N, C-alpha and C positions, 0 to 999 in steps of 0.2 A: 618269796625270795629273800634270803638273808644277805643284805649288802655288806654287813660287817664280815661275814664269813667269806664272801667273795673277795673282799679287800685283803683279808689275811692270806687267802690263797694266791692272789696276785703278788703279794709281798714275798711269799715263799718261793714262787716261780722265779722272781727276780734274784733272790738270794742264791738259788740254785745255779743261776747264770753268772754269779759273782759280778753283778753290775750294780752301780749306784743309781739312785733316782735320777741324777743329772744325766748319766749316760743313756738311760732308758728314754728320758725326755728327748734327748737329741736324736735317738733312733727313730722315734715316731713323730718328731717335729712338734712337740708340745712343750708346755712349761713344766718346770720342776714341781710347781704347786699342783698341777693337774695329776701328776703321778702320785703325789702325796695324798690327794683326795681319793684316788682310786683305792689306794692301799689302806686307807682308814675307813672306807666304805661310805664316806660322805657324798661321793659322786662316783659314777661309773663311766667307762669310755663310751663314746658314740658307737652306734652299731656299725658304722663304716670302719671303725678301728678294731672292733671286737674280733673280726675274722683274722685281721693282720696279727693281732696280739696272740691269738690262739696258734696260728701257724708259726710265729716266732718262738713260742714256748713249747711247740710240738704237743699241744693238747687240743681237745675239741672245745667248741664254744659251750656246749652243755656243761662240761666240767668247770669252766670258768664261772658260768651262771650259778651252778650248784655249789661252787667253792670247794670242790674236792675231786680227786681223780676217780674215774670209773674204770672198772675192769673191761667193760665193753667199749667199743669205738662208737663214735658219734654216728647217728643215723645219717645216711647220705642226703636224704630228703631235707633234714633239718639244716644241714650245711648249705644246701642249694637255696633254701628259703632265705637264710641269712645273707648269702651272697647277692641274691636278687634284691633283697631289701636295701643292701648297701649300694648296689648299682642304681636302684630307684632313687635313693636319696641324693646320690651324686648327679643323676640326670635332672632331678628337680632343681638342684642348685644351679646347674649350668643353664637351664631354661630361665630361671629367675634372674640370673646375672647377665644374660645375653645382651639385653638392651643397654645395661650399664657398661658392658664391654665396648659396644659400638660407640656410645657417647664418650667413653674414656679415650678411645683411639682418636676420634674426631677432635676431642678437646686438646690432646697432645699436639696434633698437627696445627690446630688454630693458634694455640699459645706459642708454638715454635715460630710460626709465620709472624705473629705479632712482635715477638722478641727480635726477629731479624729486621723487620721494618723499623723498629725503634732504634736499632743499632745503626742502620743505614741513614736514617734521618736525624741522628743524634745531634743535639745542640747543647753545649756546656751549660750546666745549671743544676741546682740541687733538686728541682722538680724532675728533671730528666733522669737524674741518677736514681731517685726513688721509683720512678715509673719503670725503669729497666729492672730494678730489683724486684718490683711487684710482678712483672711479667715472667722473670726467671723463676720466682717462687711458685707462681701459678703453674708453670710448665712442670716443675719438679713434683708438685702435688698431684697433678693430673697423671703424670707418668707412674707414680707409686700406686695410685688407685687402679690404673689400667693393668699394671703388673699383678696386682692382688686379685682382681676379678677374673683375670685370664689364667690364673694359676701359675704364672711364671715366677712370681715372687717366692712361692714355696720352693720351686726348683732351684732358684738362685740361692736361697737360704741354706739349702742342703749341699751347696758347693763351696768349699773353703776358699778357693781362688776367687770365685765370684763375690763372696761375702767380703773378702779383703778389698776388692775393688770398690764395692759399695761403701765400706767403711771409710776408705780414703776419700771418695767423692763427698761423703757426708762431712768429714772433717774439713775439707777444702771449702765446702759450702758454708759451714759454720764460721770459719775464719773470714771468708769473704763477706758474709752478712754482718759479722761484728765490725769489720773494717768500714763497711758502708754506713752502718749506724753510727759509729764513732765519728767518722768524717762529717756526717750530716749534723750530729749534735754539736760538734765544734763550730761548723759554719754557722748554724742557726744561733749559737751562743754569741759568736763574734758579731754577727749582724745585729743581734739584739742589743749588745753593748754599744755598738756604733750608733744605732738608732737612738738609744737613750742619751748618749753623750752629745749627739749632734743637735744642738739647740738652734733656734732661728735667730740669726743675728740681724738686728735692725740698727742702722747708723744714720744719723742726721747731721753728722759732723763732716764737712767737706774735706778736712785734713786727713780723714781716713779713706778717701776715695781710692787711693792706690792700694789700700789694704785688700780691696775687693776687685777693683777694675784695673786692667792693663798692668798686671803684676804676675807674670806666669809662675814665679817661685813663691808667691805669697801664701800664707797659711790658709787664707780664706779666698784664694783665687784658684782657678782651675785651668792652668795652661793658657796657651794662646787661642782664644776664641775669636776667630776672624770677624764675625758679625758684630761683636761688641766694639770694634774699632770705629763704628759709626759714632760712638760717644766721644766727646772731646778727650784729648790726651790728658789734660790737667784742668781742674775746676777751682783750685784754691784761690786763684786771683780773679775769678769771674764774679759778676754780680748775680748771685743765685737766688731763686725763689723755690719754695716747696721741694727742697732737696731731701731725698731719702733713698738709701740703698738697703735692700733686704737680701740676705744670703742664707741659704739653707742647703745642707748637704748630708741627708740621711744615707743615701746610696750614691747619688750623682748630684752635681752642682745645680742649684736653682737660684735664679736671680729675679728680683722685682725691683726695677730701678726707674725713678722718675725725678726730673728736676727741670726747671726753667731758667734760662740764662738771658739776661737783659744786656745785649751787646751795645757798644757804641757803633756809630754808623759804618766806619771803616771795617771794624772787626766783623760786623754783621754781614757785610757784603762778601768778605773773604770766606766766612763760614758757610754762607749760602752757596758759594761756588763749589766748595769742597763737598757739600752734601748733594748738590745736583750732579756732580761727577759720579758719586756713588750710585745715584739713581734709585728707582723704585722697582723692587722685585715684581716681575709680572705674575699675574694670577695669584697674588697673596690671599685674595678672597676665597680661594679654593681650600684654604686650610682652617681648621678649628672653627668652622661655622661662621667665620668673619664675613660681614656683609659690605664693609666699606670703611670710610674715614670716621673718626670720632666727630660727633656733632659740634660744629663751631670751629673746626680746625681743617687745615689743608696739609696733607702729608707731603713733605719735600724730599724725604729719603726713607727707604724701607729695605731692610735686610730680612728676608723671610727664609726660614729653614723648616721644611715640612715635618721634621722630626723634633727639633729643639724649640721652635717658637719664632718670636719677632723682636727686632730692634729697629726703632724708627724715630724720626724727627719730624716735628710739625709746627706750623705757625698759625696764629689766629686767622680765621677766615674773614676776609673783607676789611681788615684793619689797616688804615692808612698810616704811613710813617712807622710801621712796626719794626722793632729791633729785637723782639723776643722770639726765642726758639725753645720749644719744649722737647726734651729727649725722654724716650721710654724704652726699657728693655724688659721683655717678658721671656725668660729663658729657663727651660726645664729639660726633662729627659723622658724618653720612652712614651712620648705623646701625652703626658699628663703631669700636672703639678701635684706635689704631696702637701701643699699648703693651700689655704683659702686666699686666693690672690686678691679678693675684694677687701680683705682686711689690711692690705699693705700698699694700696694705690687707690686714688680717687677714681670712681667709675668714669668720670668725664674724660680721663686719659686713656681708657681702654678702648680697643677696637670694638665696634658694635657687633654683638653676636658672639664674641670670643668665648669659647668654652674649652678649657683644658682640665676640667674636673675629672676625677677618677671615673673611668668607664664612659668618657664622652663619646659622642657618635663618630667623630673623626678617627679616634683611636680604634674603635671597633672596626671601622671600615679598613684602616690600614693594617691592623693585625689580621683581619680576615683575608686580605690580599696576600 
């Protein structure tokens, strides 16, 4: 068989039809490059196409194979053999792809259900946005695979209206994807900048107390936090010991506050009455693995928030004529600290067992619930 001769004959037949390679490629749903290879003899059409091409050019298959017209017609048996071979090849392909078709259809339904469930249970956040995008992309890919292995994609490609709809859907998907990626990039960049610029502020100057505490409009304060009002309104004129306020706000405000006040007798009694009126939050030992009071201290007031932490006041245990009160605030967000609390407060002031580290057991329990 002379492939070059066959190629020249195919080119001659196309020219007789006054068709371009592009038009012929569209007619048989192949690429321009495939037609070019046929006509140069570097490659030949699949046997399943050979009969179609022969019918289109009104020649017989033997003439195409021989690369020239014959005076006699093609033997009917040869044509029947070619048809049967083409049918056999198509049946073999259908059998081979049947299990892929089943998996594809199931995959489309599963990905669609997953996408619907994510939309129904959607909670704002960059992770949720990317999860939705991933589910949508998976559904699109599974749909395209299913259309291909079932042969529907070929039929769609041969319909101009259907292809126009597909092209519009692709353009919308590309625009939507670009939008999501751009928004995600901007959000991540802004969060990274905020994280880099949000340093840990440590103050040991009582004159800066209102810079962080009881100042809703302050640069380093975060609105009215009711629990923090267990702490005194003002400390500048008090006799302070071990005063330190640590403030950190990478994403949400976090405080580590401790100081001891040595009151005169009258002020001590007044403050103790105020604290006792505030009371002690019941069941505070159910939060963050806390087991009780710091060793050597009695808690006289406790504000516990199972999401944000603790604010409490305590006095030395068993000390006669005591006028000292120690105040502590351990305030964070999302069930965990983003800093090492042990670096910013003496352990003796911490509630025993207190654990608000990343991935602490209490957080896992609450997030699981």
